[in-house]
C-alpha positions as CSV (number, residue, x, y, z in Angstrom):
1,M,10.8,9.9,-5.6
2,T,9.8,6.3,-6.3
3,T,6.3,5.1,-7.0
4,E,6.2,3.4,-3.6
5,E,7.2,6.6,-1.8
6,Q,4.5,8.5,-3.7
7,L,1.8,6.0,-2.8
8,L,2.9,5.8,0.9
9,E,2.8,9.6,1.1
10,R,-0.6,9.9,-0.5
11,Y,-2.4,6.8,0.9
12,G,-0.3,5.3,3.6
13,P,0.7,1.6,3.7
14,L,-2.7,0.3,2.7
15,L,-5.1,1.4,0.0
16,S,-8.8,0.7,0.1
17,L,-10.6,-0.6,-2.9
18,V,-12.0,2.9,-3.5
19,E,-8.5,4.4,-3.4
20,L,-7.1,1.8,-5.7
21,S,-10.0,2.3,-8.2
22,E,-9.3,6.1,-8.1
23,L,-5.6,5.4,-8.7
24,L,-6.3,3.1,-11.7
25,K,-9.1,5.4,-13.0
26,R,-11.8,2.8,-12.7
27,S,-15.1,2.7,-10.9
28,P,-15.1,0.9,-7.6
29,D,-17.7,-1.6,-8.8
30,G,-15.9,-2.2,-12.1
31,L,-12.7,-2.9,-10.2
32,R,-14.5,-5.2,-7.8
33,I,-16.0,-7.2,-10.8
34,A,-12.6,-7.3,-12.6
35,L,-10.9,-8.7,-9.5
36,S,-13.5,-11.4,-9.0
37,S,-12.8,-12.9,-12.5
38,Q,-10.0,-15.3,-13.4
39,S,-8.2,-13.0,-15.7
40,E,-4.5,-12.2,-15.7
41,F,-5.3,-8.8,-14.3
42,A,-7.2,-10.3,-11.4
43,V,-4.5,-12.8,-10.6
44,K,-1.8,-10.2,-10.4
45,W,-3.8,-7.6,-8.4
46,N,-5.3,-10.1,-6.0
47,S,-1.8,-11.0,-4.9
48,A,-1.6,-7.5,-3.4
49,K,-4.9,-7.9,-1.6
50,R,-5.0,-8.2,2.2
51,K,-8.1,-8.7,4.4
52,V,-8.4,-6.9,7.7
53,G,-11.5,-8.2,9.3
54,R,-14.2,-7.9,6.6
55,R,-12.4,-5.1,4.8
56,V,-10.2,-5.5,1.8
57,Y,-7.0,-3.5,1.4
58,F,-4.1,-3.5,-1.0
59,R,-0.5,-3.1,0.2
60,A,1.1,0.1,-1.3
61,S,4.4,-1.6,-1.8
62,D,2.8,-4.4,-3.9
63,V,0.7,-1.9,-5.8
64,A,3.8,0.2,-6.6
65,E,5.6,-3.0,-7.8
66,L,2.6,-3.9,-10.1
67,I,2.5,-0.3,-11.5
68,D,6.2,-0.2,-12.2
69,E,6.3,-3.6,-13.9
70,S,3.5,-2.6,-16.4
């Protein structure tokens, strides 16, 4: 089973910031702060970010790709 299949099975096609922080073993506030910086980490992970209204989600396929490449 691929990383993408595992993420889709567990979270669905979109992960919330809280779900992503759980997956990366970070606090939600710490992840939010890290994503607001101009670091290499922020640039990579912000590419997976999608806004739906006022909410922020991360595409499971993009998250899986980022996890697999690291």
